[in-house]
N, C-alpha and C positions, 0 to 999 in steps of 0.2 A: 504493499500500500504506499509505503514511503517513497519507493521509486516512482510509482505512478504520479504521486503528488509533486515530486521534483520535476518530472517531465511537464506536467501541467503548469507548474510554476515557470518553467523556461519558456513555454509557449505564451503564457500570459505576459511575461516580461517583454518578449519580442513584439507582441501586438501592442502593448502599451507604448513602447518606443515608436513604433510606426504611427500610432494614432497621435502622439504628441508632435511628431515631425510633420504630419499632414495638416496640422492646424495653422491658422493664420495668426500672425502677430498683430499687435495694435498698430493700426495705420499701414499695414502691409497691403500693397496693391496687387501683388502677384504671389500666389501660393502654388503648391505642387499640383493642385486639382483645377486650377483656374485656366488652364490652357485649352484653346480650341473649343470643342463642342461641350465641354463640361458645364457651361453656363446654362444650357437648355435643359439639362437634367435636373439641377437643383439651383435654387437662387442662393445668393451669397449668405443670407441670414439662416437659411436652412442648413447649409454646410457647416457653419460654426455651431449650430445647435446640435446637429447629429454627432459631429466629432467630439464636442465637449461632453455630451452624454455618454458616448462610447468610452472616452477617456476616464470619466468618473466611474463607470461600471468596472472597467478594467483595473483601475487603481484600488477600488474596494476589494475586488477579487484577489488582487496581488497582496494586499495587507492581510486579508483573512487566511489566504493560503500560507503566508509567511508565519502567521501566528500558529496555525495548525501544524505546520512542519516543526516549529520550535517546540510545541508541546509533545509531539510524537517523539522527537529526538531526546528530549529531557526525560521522558518516561522510559525510553529504551536504555538509557545509560544511567542506572541508579547508583553505580559505583564508579570510582576513579581508579586509574592505574596506580596512583600514589597513595591510596588509602592504607595499605599495609606497610608502607615505608616509614622508617623512624626519621624524624627531623635531624638535620645535620647542623651542629652548632658551628657558627662561623666566628672568626676573630673580629673584634670590634675595630681595631686599628690596622693600619697598613703594615706595621712592623712585623706582625704575626702572620702575614699572608704568604710568607716564603714557603717553598716546598719543604717537606719534612726531611728530605735528604740534605738540603742546603743547611738546615738548622743543625743537623747532626754533625755535618762537616765543620761548621763554625765552632760547635761545642768541642770537638776533637782538637781543633786548632788552638782554642783557648786553653785546653788542658795541657797540650804539648808546650805551649808558651810558658804556662805556669810552672811546669816541671823543669824547664830550661833555666828559669830564674832561680 
């Protein structure tokens, strides 16, 4: 079901993009549909009404499908991969961020220097 809803979501998003691109801007004299014989089929006012209604319906479907997909996904993943892991304590300052091998080497150097004195 989740896969079907994702495919529907993709189709809705493509249709929504197309419907937004077909709309006229404020004061636009030429749009994608206004060329040639398009004027005889629909008048300018009807084109804007139809496209704005289609865009509104598609945007509502897009939001509803997004919420539905989010709810399905959250119910499917009730646990996290990191739930069983113990938290790792990190040093608070940058002096302690050196690798353990490096700190061991500096301790050994300090001990050999102390022995030499």
